[in-house]
C-alpha positions as CSV (number, residue, x, y, z in Angstrom):
1,M,-145.2,71.3,126.8
2,K,-143.0,73.9,125.1
3,K,-139.8,72.5,123.6
4,G,-136.8,74.9,123.6
5,I,-134.8,75.4,120.4
6,V,-131.7,74.0,122.2
7,L,-133.5,70.7,122.7
8,K,-134.8,70.6,119.2
9,L,-131.4,71.3,117.7
10,F,-129.8,68.8,120.0
11,L,-132.3,66.0,119.0
12,L,-132.1,66.9,115.3
13,T,-128.3,66.9,115.3
14,T,-128.0,63.7,117.3
15,L,-130.5,61.8,115.0
16,L,-128.7,63.1,111.9
17,C,-125.3,61.9,113.2
18,M,-126.8,58.6,114.2
19,L,-128.3,58.1,110.8
20,I,-125.0,58.9,109.1
21,L,-123.2,56.4,111.5
22,A,-125.7,53.7,110.8
23,T,-125.4,54.3,107.0
24,I,-121.6,54.0,107.2
25,Y,-121.9,50.9,109.3
26,I,-124.3,49.2,106.9
27,G,-122.4,50.3,103.9
28,Q,-119.1,49.0,105.2
29,T,-120.3,45.7,106.6
30,I,-122.7,44.7,103.8
31,F,-122.4,46.6,100.6
32,F,-118.7,47.4,100.8
33,K,-117.7,43.8,100.7
34,Q,-119.6,43.3,97.4
35,Y,-118.4,46.5,96.0
36,Y,-114.8,45.6,96.9
37,A,-115.1,42.2,95.2
38,T,-116.7,43.6,92.1
39,Q,-114.2,46.4,91.8
40,K,-111.2,44.1,92.4
41,V,-112.5,41.6,89.7
42,N,-113.0,44.5,87.3
43,D,-109.5,45.8,88.0
44,I,-108.0,42.3,87.6
45,K,-109.8,41.8,84.3
46,T,-108.4,45.0,83.0
47,S,-105.0,44.0,84.2
48,I,-105.3,40.6,82.6
49,Q,-105.9,42.3,79.2
50,S,-102.6,44.1,79.7
51,F,-101.0,40.8,80.8
52,K,-102.2,39.2,77.7
53,E,-100.6,41.8,75.5
54,E,-97.3,41.5,77.3
55,Y,-97.5,37.7,77.2
56,L,-98.0,37.7,73.5
57,K,-95.1,40.1,73.1
58,A,-92.8,37.8,75.1
59,G,-93.4,34.9,72.7
60,D,-91.5,31.8,73.9
61,D,-89.3,33.7,76.3
62,V,-90.0,31.6,79.4
63,Q,-88.1,33.8,81.8
64,E,-89.9,36.9,80.6
65,I,-93.3,35.1,81.0
66,K,-92.4,34.0,84.5
67,M,-91.4,37.5,85.4
68,L,-94.7,38.8,84.1
69,E,-96.5,36.3,86.4
70,Q,-94.5,37.4,89.4
71,D,-95.0,41.1,88.7
72,F,-98.7,40.6,88.3
73,Y,-98.8,38.8,91.7
74,Q,-96.8,41.5,93.4
75,E,-99.0,44.3,92.0
76,H,-102.4,42.7,92.4
77,S,-101.9,40.0,95.1
78,T,-103.4,37.6,92.5
79,W,-102.0,34.3,91.3
80,I,-101.8,34.1,87.5
81,T,-100.4,31.6,85.0
82,T,-101.0,30.4,81.5
83,L,-102.4,26.9,80.6
84,D,-102.1,25.0,77.3
85,R,-105.2,23.7,75.5
86,A,-105.0,20.5,77.6
87,G,-105.1,22.5,80.9
88,N,-101.4,22.0,81.8
89,I,-99.4,24.9,83.1
90,K,-97.3,26.1,80.2
91,Y,-93.5,26.2,80.7
92,A,-93.7,23.9,83.7
93,N,-90.7,21.8,82.7
94,D,-88.8,23.2,85.6
95,F,-90.9,21.0,87.9
96,S,-91.3,17.8,85.9
97,V,-89.9,14.3,85.2
98,K,-88.9,13.3,81.7
99,I,-89.7,9.6,80.8
100,H,-88.7,7.6,77.8
101,S,-91.6,5.3,76.9
102,D,-90.9,1.8,75.7
103,T,-94.4,0.2,76.0
104,S,-97.8,1.7,75.2
105,L,-101.2,0.7,74.0
106,N,-101.0,3.8,71.9
107,K,-98.4,3.1,69.2
108,D,-97.8,6.9,68.7
109,L,-96.4,7.2,72.2
110,A,-93.9,4.3,72.0
111,N,-90.2,5.1,72.1
112,R,-90.9,8.8,72.9
113,D,-89.7,11.2,75.5
114,I,-92.6,12.4,77.5
115,T,-92.4,15.3,80.0
116,I,-94.7,14.7,83.0
117,P,-95.5,17.9,85.1
118,L,-95.2,17.0,88.8
119,Y,-97.4,19.8,90.2
120,S,-100.5,17.6,89.4
121,F,-99.2,15.0,91.9
122,I,-97.2,16.6,94.6
123,G,-96.3,19.9,96.1
124,L,-92.8,21.3,95.8
125,E,-92.5,21.3,99.6
126,D,-93.0,17.5,99.6
127,I,-90.6,16.6,96.8
128,E,-87.8,15.5,99.0
129,R,-89.6,12.5,100.4
130,V,-90.3,11.1,96.9
131,K,-87.2,12.3,95.2
132,F,-85.5,8.9,95.5
133,N,-88.3,7.2,93.5
134,L,-87.9,9.7,90.7
135,Q,-84.2,9.3,90.1
136,Q,-82.8,8.7,86.6
137,G,-83.1,5.1,85.5
138,K,-86.1,4.2,87.6
139,R,-88.9,2.3,85.8
140,I,-92.4,3.9,86.0
141,M,-95.9,3.3,84.7
142,I,-98.3,6.0,83.6
143,D,-102.1,6.1,83.5
144,G,-103.8,9.1,82.0
145,V,-105.4,10.8,79.1
146,I,-104.0,12.0,75.8
147,K,-105.5,14.9,74.0
148,D,-104.2,16.5,70.8
149,D,-100.8,14.7,71.3
150,T,-100.6,16.0,74.9
151,V,-100.3,13.5,77.7
152,V,-102.2,14.3,80.8
153,P,-101.1,11.8,83.5
154,T,-103.4,10.6,86.1
155,I,-101.4,8.0,88.1
156,L,-97.6,7.5,88.3
157,T,-96.6,4.0,89.7
158,R,-93.3,2.3,90.2
159,N,-93.0,-1.3,88.9
160,N,-92.9,-2.6,92.5
161,R,-96.1,-0.7,93.2
162,N,-94.6,0.6,96.4
163,F,-94.6,4.1,95.0
164,V,-97.8,5.8,93.6
165,L,-98.4,9.4,92.7
166,E,-102.0,10.2,91.8
167,N,-104.0,13.1,90.4
168,K,-107.1,12.3,92.5
169,Q,-109.4,14.7,90.7
170,M,-108.6,13.3,87.3
171,S,-108.7,9.7,88.5
172,E,-112.0,10.1,90.3
173,K,-113.5,11.4,87.0
174,L,-111.9,8.6,84.9
175,Y,-112.2,5.6,87.3
176,G,-114.6,6.6,90.0
177,N,-113.4,5.8,93.6
178,K,-111.4,2.7,92.4
179,T,-107.8,3.4,91.5
180,E,-106.8,1.7,88.2
181,T,-103.3,0.3,88.1
182,E,-103.8,-2.3,85.4
183,P,-103.7,-1.7,81.7
184,A,-107.1,-0.8,80.3
185,E,-108.6,-0.7,76.9
186,T,-108.4,2.7,75.3
187,E,-111.8,4.4,75.1
188,P,-112.9,7.8,74.0
189,S,-113.4,10.5,76.5
190,P,-116.2,13.1,76.3
191,A,-113.7,15.8,75.2
192,G,-112.5,13.7,72.2
193,G,-109.4,12.4,74.0
194,S,-108.3,8.8,74.9
195,K,-107.2,7.1,78.0
196,I,-103.7,5.8,77.9
197,Y,-101.4,3.4,79.7
198,L,-97.6,3.3,79.1
199,T,-94.4,2.3,80.8
200,G,-91.0,3.8,80.6
201,Q,-87.7,4.8,82.2
202,I,-87.0,8.1,84.0
203,K,-84.4,10.1,82.1
204,E,-84.4,13.3,84.1
205,L,-85.9,15.0,87.1
206,Q,-86.2,18.8,86.9
207,L,-86.8,20.9,90.0
208,P,-87.3,24.7,90.0
209,E,-84.4,27.0,90.9
210,G,-85.0,30.4,92.4
211,A,-88.3,31.8,93.6
212,V,-89.8,33.1,90.3
213,R,-92.1,30.1,89.7
214,S,-91.7,28.2,92.9
215,T,-94.4,30.1,94.7
216,I,-97.0,28.8,92.3
217,Y,-96.1,25.2,92.9
218,T,-96.3,25.7,96.7
219,N,-99.8,27.2,96.5
220,R,-101.8,24.0,96.6
221,V,-105.2,25.9,96.5
222,F,-104.2,27.5,93.2
223,I,-102.8,24.2,91.8
224,E,-106.0,22.3,92.9
225,R,-108.2,24.8,91.0
226,I,-106.0,24.4,87.9
227,K,-106.3,20.7,88.2
228,Q,-110.1,21.0,88.6
229,F,-110.3,23.2,85.5
230,Q,-108.2,20.7,83.6
231,V,-110.6,17.9,84.5
232,N,-113.6,20.0,83.4
233,L,-111.7,21.0,80.2
234,L,-110.8,17.4,79.3
235,L,-114.1,16.0,80.1
236,N,-116.0,19.0,78.7
237,E,-117.8,19.7,82.0
238,N,-118.9,23.1,83.2
239,Y,-116.9,25.1,80.7
240,N,-118.1,26.5,77.4
241,G,-114.8,27.9,76.1
242,H,-115.6,31.6,77.0
243,A,-114.1,33.9,79.6
244,K,-115.5,33.0,82.9
245,T,-115.4,34.3,86.5
246,M,-116.1,31.8,89.3
247,D,-116.4,31.9,93.1
248,Y,-114.6,29.4,95.3
249,E,-114.3,29.0,99.0
250,K,-111.7,27.0,100.9
251,N,-111.2,27.0,104.7
252,D,-113.7,29.8,105.1
253,I,-111.7,31.9,102.6
254,K,-113.4,33.2,99.5
255,Y,-111.7,33.4,96.2
256,K,-112.4,34.7,92.7
257,I,-111.2,32.7,89.8
258,I,-110.9,34.3,86.3
259,I,-110.3,32.2,83.2
260,K,-109.7,33.9,79.9
261,P,-109.1,31.9,76.6
262,I,-106.5,33.3,74.2
263,K,-104.6,32.4,71.1
264,D,-100.8,32.2,71.7
265,V,-98.1,33.2,69.3
266,N,-98.4,29.8,67.5
267,G,-102.1,30.3,67.0
268,K,-103.0,27.6,69.5
269,T,-105.6,27.9,72.2
270,A,-104.3,28.8,75.6
271,Y,-105.8,30.0,78.8
272,I,-105.0,32.7,81.3
273,F,-105.8,31.4,84.7
274,A,-106.0,33.8,87.6
275,M,-107.1,33.5,91.2
276,T,-107.4,36.2,93.9
277,S,-108.3,35.9,97.5
278,L,-111.0,38.0,99.1
279,Q,-109.7,37.2,102.6
280,P,-108.3,40.8,103.2
281,I,-111.7,42.4,102.8
282,D,-113.4,39.6,104.9
283,E,-110.8,40.2,107.7
284,A,-111.3,44.0,107.4
285,V,-115.1,43.7,107.6
286,Q,-114.9,41.3,110.5
287,M,-112.5,43.6,112.3
288,L,-114.8,46.5,111.5
289,E,-117.8,44.6,113.0
290,D,-115.8,44.0,116.2
291,Y,-114.4,47.5,116.2
292,Y,-117.7,49.1,115.6
293,V,-118.9,48.1,119.1
294,Y,-116.3,50.4,120.6
295,L,-116.5,52.9,117.8
296,I,-120.3,53.3,118.2
297,I,-119.9,53.9,122.0
298,F,-117.2,56.5,121.4
299,V,-119.0,58.1,118.5
300,L,-122.3,58.2,120.4
301,L,-120.5,60.1,123.2
302,L,-118.9,62.4,120.7
303,I,-122.2,63.0,119.0
304,V,-123.9,63.8,122.2
305,L,-121.2,66.3,123.2
306,A,-120.9,67.8,119.7
307,S,-124.6,68.0,119.3
308,F,-125.0,69.7,122.6
309,Y,-122.2,72.2,121.9
310,Y,-123.5,72.7,118.3
311,S,-127.1,73.3,119.4
312,K,-126.0,75.7,122.2
313,K,-123.7,77.6,119.8
314,I,-126.5,78.0,117.3
315,A,-129.2,78.7,119.8
316,K,-127.3,81.1,122.0
317,P,-127.5,84.1,119.6
318,L,-131.2,83.2,119.0
319,L,-131.9,83.2,122.7
320,Q,-130.0,86.5,123.0
321,I,-132.1,87.9,120.2
322,N,-135.3,86.7,122.0
323,D,-134.3,88.3,125.3
324,T,-133.3,91.6,123.7
325,T,-136.5,91.8,121.6
326,S,-138.6,91.0,124.7
327,K,-137.0,94.1,126.4
328,I,-137.6,96.2,123.2
329,V,-141.2,95.3,123.4
330,N,-141.2,96.8,126.9
331,L,-139.4,99.9,125.5
332,D,-136.1,98.9,127.2
333,F,-133.3,99.7,124.7
334,S,-130.4,99.3,127.1
335,E,-129.2,96.0,125.8
336,T,-127.7,95.2,122.3
337,I,-127.1,91.9,120.7
338,P,-123.4,91.1,120.2
339,V,-122.7,90.4,116.5
340,R,-120.1,87.6,116.4
341,S,-120.7,86.2,112.9
342,K,-121.3,87.3,109.4
343,D,-124.0,84.8,108.6
344,E,-127.8,85.3,108.6
345,I,-127.9,85.3,112.4
346,G,-125.2,88.0,112.5
347,T,-127.2,90.0,109.9
348,L,-130.4,89.6,111.9
349,S,-128.6,90.7,115.1
350,H,-127.2,93.7,113.4
351,N,-130.7,94.7,111.9
352,I,-132.3,94.3,115.4
353,N,-129.6,96.5,116.9
354,S,-130.2,99.1,114.2
355,L,-134.0,98.9,114.7
356,S,-133.5,99.2,118.5
357,T,-131.2,102.3,118.1
358,T,-133.7,103.9,115.6
359,L,-136.7,103.2,117.8
360,H,-134.8,104.5,120.9
361,S,-133.8,107.6,119.0
362,H,-137.3,108.3,117.8
363,I,-138.9,107.6,121.2
364,N,-136.3,109.9,122.9
365,Q,-137.1,112.5,120.3
366,L,-140.8,112.0,120.9
367,Q,-140.3,112.3,124.6
368,E,-138.2,115.4,124.2
369,D,-141.0,116.9,122.0
370,I,-143.6,116.0,124.6
371,E,-141.4,117.6,127.3
372,K,-141.0,120.7,125.2
373,E,-144.7,120.8,124.6
374,K,-145.3,120.5,128.3
375,Q,-142.7,123.2,129.0
376,L,-144.3,125.4,126.4
377,E,-147.7,124.8,128.0
378,N,-146.3,125.6,131.4
379,T,-144.6,128.7,130.0
380,R,-147.8,129.9,128.5
381,K,-149.6,129.3,131.8
382,E,-146.9,131.0,133.8
383,F,-146.8,133.9,131.3
384,I,-150.6,134.4,131.6
385,S,-150.4,134.1,135.4
386,G,-147.4,136.4,135.6
387,V,-148.9,139.0,133.3
388,S,-152.2,138.9,135.1
389,H,-150.5,139.4,138.4
390,E,-148.0,142.0,137.3
391,L,-150.5,144.0,135.4
392,K,-153.0,144.4,138.3
393,T,-151.1,147.2,139.9
394,P,-150.5,149.4,136.8
395,L,-154.0,148.8,135.7
396,S,-155.3,149.8,139.1
397,I,-153.3,153.0,139.0
398,L,-154.5,153.7,135.4
399,K,-158.1,153.1,136.5
400,S,-157.7,155.5,139.5
401,C,-156.2,158.2,137.4
402,I,-158.9,158.0,134.8
403,S,-161.6,158.0,137.5
404,I,-160.1,161.2,139.0
405,L,-159.8,162.9,135.7
406,E,-163.4,162.0,134.8
407,D,-164.7,163.3,138.1
408,G,-162.9,166.6,137.5
409,V,-161.2,166.5,140.9
410,A,-157.8,168.2,141.2
411,K,-158.0,169.8,137.7
412,D,-154.8,171.6,138.5
413,K,-153.0,168.2,138.7
414,K,-154.2,167.0,135.3
415,D,-150.7,166.9,133.8
416,Y,-149.4,165.0,136.9
417,Y,-152.0,162.2,136.4
418,F,-151.3,162.0,132.7
419,N,-147.6,161.6,133.4
420,A,-148.3,158.9,136.0
421,M,-150.5,157.0,133.4
422,A,-147.7,157.3,130.8
423,K,-145.2,155.9,133.2
424,E,-147.4,152.9,134.0
425,V,-147.9,152.2,130.3
426,D,-144.1,152.3,129.8
427,K,-143.7,149.9,132.7
428,M,-146.4,147.5,131.3
429,D,-144.7,147.6,127.9
430,M,-141.3,146.8,129.4
431,L,-142.9,144.0,131.5
432,I,-144.5,142.4,128.4
433,V,-141.3,142.6,126.4
434,D,-139.3,140.9,129.2
435,M,-141.9,138.3,129.7
436,L,-142.1,137.5,126.0
437,E,-138.3,137.2,125.9
438,L,-138.2,135.0,129.0
439,A,-141.0,132.8,127.5
440,K,-138.9,132.4,124.3
441,F,-135.8,131.3,126.3
442,E,-137.8,128.8,128.5
443,S,-139.6,127.3,125.5
444,G,-136.6,125.1,124.7
445,T,-136.8,126.0,121.0
446,Y,-134.4,128.9,121.0
447,K,-130.9,128.3,119.7
448,M,-127.9,130.4,120.5
449,E,-125.8,131.5,117.5
450,M,-122.2,131.9,118.6
451,D,-119.9,134.9,117.9
452,V,-116.3,135.7,118.6
453,F,-115.6,139.0,120.3
454,Y,-113.6,140.8,122.9
455,I,-115.4,140.8,126.2
456,D,-113.6,144.0,127.5
457,Q,-115.0,146.0,124.6
458,I,-118.5,145.0,125.4
459,I,-118.0,146.0,129.1
460,E,-116.6,149.4,128.1
461,H,-119.5,150.0,125.8
462,I,-122.1,149.1,128.4
463,C,-120.4,151.4,131.0
464,E,-120.6,154.3,128.6
465,Q,-124.3,153.7,128.1
466,L,-124.9,153.6,131.8
467,A,-122.6,156.5,132.6
468,L,-125.5,158.9,133.3
469,D,-127.1,156.5,135.9
470,I,-123.6,155.9,137.5
471,A,-123.1,159.7,137.7
472,D,-126.5,160.4,139.2
473,K,-125.6,158.2,142.2
474,Q,-122.0,159.4,142.3
475,L,-120.7,155.8,142.1
476,H,-117.1,154.8,141.4
477,V,-116.7,152.1,138.8
478,H,-113.4,150.1,138.9
479,K,-112.6,148.0,135.8
480,Q,-110.0,145.2,135.8
481,L,-110.2,143.8,132.3
482,S,-107.9,141.2,130.6
483,G,-108.9,141.9,127.0
484,S,-109.8,138.3,126.3
485,E,-111.5,137.0,123.1
486,V,-114.4,134.8,123.8
487,V,-116.9,132.6,122.0
488,A,-120.6,133.4,122.8
489,N,-123.7,135.2,121.5
490,Q,-122.6,138.8,121.7
491,H,-126.0,140.4,121.9
492,R,-127.3,138.1,124.7
493,I,-124.0,138.3,126.8
494,E,-124.3,142.1,126.5
495,Q,-127.8,141.8,127.8
496,V,-126.6,139.7,130.8
497,I,-123.7,142.1,131.7
498,T,-126.1,145.1,131.4
499,N,-128.5,143.4,133.8
500,F,-125.7,142.7,136.3
501,I,-124.3,146.2,136.2
502,T,-127.9,147.8,136.3
503,N,-128.6,145.7,139.4
504,A,-125.3,146.8,140.9
505,I,-126.1,150.5,140.2
506,R,-129.6,150.0,141.7
507,Y,-128.5,148.4,144.9
508,T,-125.2,150.3,145.6
509,P,-125.5,153.3,148.0
510,E,-124.3,156.7,146.7
511,N,-120.5,157.3,146.6
512,K,-119.8,153.6,146.8
513,N,-117.8,151.3,144.5
514,I,-118.7,148.9,141.7
515,I,-115.9,146.5,140.6
516,I,-116.1,145.0,137.1
517,S,-113.4,142.4,136.2
518,T,-112.5,139.7,133.7
519,K,-110.0,136.9,134.6
520,N,-108.4,134.2,132.4
521,E,-108.6,130.7,133.7
522,R,-107.1,128.2,131.2
523,D,-109.7,127.7,128.5
524,R,-112.3,130.1,129.9
525,V,-112.8,133.7,131.2
526,K,-114.5,134.6,134.4
527,V,-116.6,137.8,134.2
528,S,-117.5,139.4,137.6
529,V,-119.6,142.4,138.7
530,E,-119.3,143.3,142.5
531,N,-121.1,146.1,144.2
532,N,-120.6,147.6,147.7
533,G,-124.0,147.3,149.4
534,A,-126.1,145.2,151.7
535,P,-125.6,141.5,151.3
536,I,-128.3,139.1,150.2
537,A,-129.7,136.8,152.9
538,E,-128.4,133.2,152.4
539,E,-131.9,131.9,152.1
540,H,-132.5,134.2,149.1
541,L,-129.3,133.5,147.2
542,E,-130.8,130.7,145.1
543,K,-134.2,132.3,144.7
544,I,-133.1,135.6,143.2
545,W,-132.9,133.9,139.8
546,D,-136.7,133.1,139.9
547,R,-139.1,135.3,138.0
548,F,-140.7,138.2,139.9
549,Y,-138.7,137.3,143.0
550,R,-137.6,140.3,145.2
551,G,-135.7,139.8,148.4
552,D,-136.7,143.4,149.5
553,T,-140.4,143.8,148.9
554,S,-140.2,147.5,149.4
555,R,-138.0,147.9,146.4
556,G,-138.2,146.9,142.9
557,R,-141.3,148.4,141.3
558,S,-140.6,151.9,142.5
559,E,-137.1,151.6,140.9
560,G,-138.4,150.5,137.6
561,S,-137.6,146.8,137.9
562,T,-139.8,144.1,136.3
563,G,-138.4,141.3,138.4
564,L,-137.4,139.3,135.3
565,G,-133.9,140.5,134.6
566,L,-132.0,137.9,136.6
567,S,-134.4,135.1,135.3
568,I,-133.7,136.2,131.7
569,S,-129.9,136.3,132.5
570,K,-130.1,132.8,134.0
571,N,-131.8,131.4,130.9
572,I,-129.2,133.0,128.6
573,L,-126.3,131.6,130.5
574,E,-127.8,128.1,130.7
575,L,-128.4,128.2,126.9
576,H,-124.6,128.9,126.6
577,G,-124.0,126.0,128.9
578,V,-121.7,127.9,131.2
579,E,-121.2,128.2,134.9
580,Y,-122.7,131.2,136.8
581,G,-123.7,132.3,140.3
582,V,-124.0,134.9,143.0
583,T,-122.2,135.2,146.3
584,N,-121.8,137.6,149.2
585,T,-118.5,139.2,149.7
586,E,-117.0,141.3,152.6
587,K,-118.1,144.6,151.0
588,G,-121.3,143.5,149.1
589,V,-122.6,141.1,146.5
590,L,-120.7,139.5,143.6
591,F,-122.4,138.2,140.4
592,Y,-120.2,136.1,138.0
593,F,-120.3,133.8,135.0
594,Y,-117.8,132.1,132.7
595,L,-117.3,132.2,129.0
596,T,-115.3,129.9,126.7
597,K,-112.1,131.4,125.5
598,K,-111.2,131.3,121.8
599,E,-108.5,128.8,121.1
């Protein structure tokens, strides 16, 4: 089964668009998520390097550091803070309780003021319900770990044991599932620190003011990750001291955690801790997956319509080219291909049109040449036929005269027969000249060369030449000439006028009139020759232009006519492309023709 180009283009375009749509869908729902996460982590790592440089420039300017953290969050939607070497948030005194220790198993911690960060135990949003138990003067007990002179509390307990704050992640690592509230022997931890137990009195409760740092304390996911990092750091688990990127998932939300160790302005080890959520891309991908159901339906419809239009638009000129070339094969050059574009199809259409025009021109020329050849052949045949027919009579007369002279009959009329033969020879000569000239005109190869001349001067000249013939019949010639200048072949027009006037002289009775006139009509001149004589029968008016045609069979040859004059005149006038004709008038017959007037 033959498949049309429209169907092929439609299928190809549809499949291509579907492939592109499928590629976009797979890329957005599968690869884009990974690409987004990788790109975002790389961008954050680069920004963390800039943060590090600004952080070191800030030195111990707490407000400047907090502003850097806030700016980083606003720019990258990423939580960031700095931790000390024990894993505590640096500069977290704004959300802390200060305790003066009075009893401790570690003598170095006795009678000291110790600042305990509260973010490890409670969220800022819950501080109001425990605020009473943390007022100044209250007694409190602390279980925890000390590392490099830094206290990391695990459990805070009032003396009445009705109030307990616990860092569960740390306590589970230190005590398992059992909560320790009793003093314990100090023992080394895997990270080189020691467990501690001390009691003291609350001196001051500090709560953050403003929103610069408060947002960190309210983000429990972020705080929990910091606490987990602290546990791993203190117990030397899952951390090797190098920059690290980790994945974390909470409540079906994925996060990226980046930890970068640095040296602070005092040369001590610190950590930049950053966490960013991948929830936006997850939500976007999920929305895309839901949206793609509708999008695919819409795009499929759009693809089908666009593919059909596109294929039709591309195929239409090709189909036109096919139809036109099919007609050219059958030598029908009537149709051309419309060229509507400047691309390869437009160029092809233009070339086919040019080829069609050239072929049409050459075929027309060939047909014209064939017609001319046929016309020449017909002319030759008619010439031979006409010559054969017209020469029979003079040849018969010549043969009879020669026979009489040979037999010696009528010797006294010898001169008469010689004169008769001479006249017949002259007639044959005139006949052959006329027939050759007529054949030349009818061959279709003769071209008229145009001159500019005054028609009245030609008529006057011809009348002077025919004055003797006019006088012999005592005819009266009346001339009504306008003196117009015309464009034509002077010699051939003179031949036509001579023929018309000669015919008028021949067929006008003695003492009658011949009227010759020229009349201006806009851009042309009408030349007329009218004679007083017998009219031409209506059935003969159109035939008198034919060769050897004589309406009156009794006349013509005896008056020296070859019967070709009007036929020659007709061909001359047709080669000029002018109007001509003959008509009967009240007094006789009028021959006329038109010539183009010079502008």
